[in-house]
C-alpha positions as CSV (number, residue, x, y, z in Angstrom):
1,X,12.1,-49.1,-38.3
2,X,8.6,-50.3,-37.6
3,X,8.0,-52.7,-34.8
4,X,7.0,-55.4,-37.4
5,X,10.3,-55.1,-39.1
6,X,12.1,-55.2,-35.8
7,X,10.2,-58.3,-34.9
8,X,11.1,-60.0,-38.2
9,X,14.7,-59.1,-37.7
10,X,14.7,-60.6,-34.2
11,X,13.0,-63.8,-35.4
12,X,15.8,-64.3,-38.0
13,X,18.6,-63.9,-35.4
14,X,20.5,-67.0,-34.3
15,X,19.2,-68.7,-31.2
16,X,22.3,-67.8,-29.2
17,X,21.9,-64.1,-30.0
18,X,18.2,-64.2,-29.0
19,X,19.1,-65.8,-25.7
20,X,21.8,-63.2,-25.0
21,X,19.2,-60.4,-25.7
22,X,16.7,-62.1,-23.4
23,X,19.4,-62.4,-20.7
24,X,20.3,-58.7,-21.2
25,X,16.6,-57.7,-20.8
26,X,16.2,-59.7,-17.6
27,X,19.5,-58.4,-16.1
28,X,18.5,-54.8,-17.0
29,X,15.3,-55.4,-15.0
30,X,17.5,-56.8,-12.1
31,X,19.8,-53.7,-12.4
32,X,16.8,-51.4,-12.1
33,X,15.6,-53.3,-9.0
34,X,19.1,-52.9,-7.5
35,X,19.2,-49.2,-8.3
36,X,15.9,-48.7,-6.3
37,X,17.5,-50.3,-3.2
38,X,19.7,-48.5,-0.7
39,X,23.2,-48.4,-2.2
40,X,24.7,-49.9,1.0
41,X,22.7,-53.0,0.4
42,X,23.7,-53.3,-3.3
43,X,27.4,-52.4,-3.1
44,X,28.6,-55.9,-1.8
45,X,27.0,-57.6,-4.9
46,X,29.0,-55.3,-7.3
47,X,32.4,-56.6,-6.4
48,X,35.4,-55.6,-4.3
49,X,35.3,-51.9,-3.3
50,X,38.2,-49.8,-4.6
51,X,39.7,-52.7,-6.4
52,X,40.2,-52.6,-10.2
53,X,40.6,-55.5,-12.6
54,X,43.7,-55.3,-14.9
55,X,43.4,-53.3,-18.1
56,X,45.3,-55.8,-20.2
57,X,44.6,-56.3,-23.9
58,X,42.1,-59.1,-24.4
59,X,42.2,-62.0,-26.8
60,X,40.0,-62.1,-29.9
61,X,37.4,-64.4,-28.5
62,X,37.1,-62.4,-25.2
63,X,36.8,-59.1,-27.2
64,X,34.1,-60.7,-29.4
65,X,32.1,-61.8,-26.2
66,X,32.5,-58.3,-24.6
67,X,31.2,-56.6,-27.8
68,X,28.3,-59.0,-28.0
69,X,27.4,-58.3,-24.4
70,X,27.7,-54.5,-24.9
71,X,25.5,-54.6,-28.0
72,X,22.9,-56.8,-26.3
73,X,22.7,-54.5,-23.2
74,X,22.6,-51.3,-25.2
75,X,20.1,-52.7,-27.7
76,X,17.7,-54.1,-25.1
77,X,17.9,-50.9,-23.0
78,X,15.9,-49.1,-25.7
79,X,13.0,-51.6,-25.2
80,X,12.6,-51.5,-21.5
81,X,9.6,-49.7,-20.0
82,X,11.7,-48.7,-17.0
83,X,14.7,-46.3,-16.9
84,X,17.8,-48.2,-18.2
85,X,20.6,-45.6,-18.1
86,X,24.2,-45.9,-17.2
87,X,24.2,-47.6,-13.8
88,X,21.5,-50.1,-14.8
89,X,23.4,-50.9,-18.0
90,X,26.7,-51.3,-16.2
91,X,25.2,-53.7,-13.6
92,X,23.5,-55.8,-16.3
93,X,26.7,-56.0,-18.4
94,X,28.8,-56.8,-15.3
95,X,26.6,-59.7,-14.4
96,X,26.6,-61.0,-18.0
97,X,30.4,-60.8,-18.2
98,X,30.7,-62.5,-14.8
99,X,28.5,-65.4,-16.1
100,X,31.1,-65.8,-18.9
101,X,34.1,-65.8,-16.6
102,X,35.3,-62.3,-17.5
103,X,36.5,-59.8,-14.9
104,X,35.2,-56.3,-15.0
105,X,35.4,-53.0,-13.1
106,X,32.4,-50.7,-12.5
107,X,33.3,-47.0,-12.1
108,X,31.0,-44.5,-10.4
109,X,31.8,-40.9,-11.2
110,X,30.5,-37.4,-10.3
111,X,30.8,-34.1,-12.1
112,X,28.9,-31.1,-13.4
113,X,26.5,-31.0,-16.3
114,X,26.2,-28.2,-18.9
115,X,24.1,-26.1,-16.5
116,X,26.6,-26.6,-13.6
117,X,24.4,-29.0,-11.7
118,X,25.8,-32.1,-9.9
119,X,25.7,-35.1,-12.2
120,X,26.6,-38.8,-11.7
121,X,27.7,-41.4,-14.3
122,X,28.6,-45.1,-14.2
123,X,30.6,-47.1,-16.7
124,X,32.0,-50.6,-17.0
125,X,35.4,-51.6,-18.2
126,X,36.5,-55.1,-19.1
127,X,40.2,-55.4,-19.9
128,X,41.0,-52.2,-21.8
129,X,37.5,-52.1,-23.4
130,X,34.7,-49.8,-22.0
131,X,31.6,-51.9,-22.2
132,X,29.0,-49.4,-21.2
133,X,29.0,-45.7,-20.4
134,X,31.8,-44.7,-22.7
135,X,30.1,-41.5,-23.8
136,X,31.4,-38.7,-21.7
137,X,33.0,-40.8,-18.9
138,X,36.2,-38.8,-19.0
139,X,34.3,-35.7,-17.8
140,X,33.6,-37.4,-14.4
141,X,35.8,-37.8,-11.3
142,X,35.9,-41.4,-10.1
143,X,34.4,-41.6,-6.7
144,X,33.9,-45.4,-6.4
145,X,35.3,-48.5,-8.1
146,X,34.0,-52.1,-7.8
147,X,36.2,-54.9,-9.3
148,X,34.5,-58.1,-10.1
149,X,36.8,-61.1,-10.6
150,X,40.6,-60.9,-10.5
151,X,41.3,-57.5,-9.0
152,X,44.2,-55.3,-8.3
153,X,44.3,-53.3,-5.0
154,X,44.8,-49.7,-6.1
155,X,47.0,-48.9,-3.0
156,X,49.0,-52.1,-2.6
157,X,49.2,-53.3,-6.2
158,X,48.3,-56.8,-5.1
159,X,46.3,-59.3,-7.2
160,X,43.4,-61.1,-5.6
161,X,40.5,-63.2,-6.8
162,X,37.0,-62.2,-5.6
163,X,34.7,-65.1,-4.8
164,X,31.1,-64.6,-5.1
């Protein structure tokens, strides 16, 4: 599709969708800035370390919101002039869901690519829905988890609410 057709399509979108796409673009930029910083400085802003949110089935409205966020993040990542891959998308979607009062869990995984080289991947889950990074996430071993919102301590099985 030519950029003129894309612009026309964007102009005809409802105002709320345009705002969500703009928010996704800004948060993708923020995610890219965070990725450039030392991870030890960024980790506290991602949520509670090694604490997951529950994987319960979500209501219809929540699922609609999650899908809209996912579509906005994936759609706008194609138009950024900076790299917007898995970790950047996961951070952007996490912040968008947080603004909407939805808990999510960011997973960091490591594994091997087709050539046997070390590879990393990040994905975001909200309820039982994988918001970003779904493609190939099962090939990676989870090495880090950051729960944002109401979390479950993996070891103790205790629920807690993260403030922040």
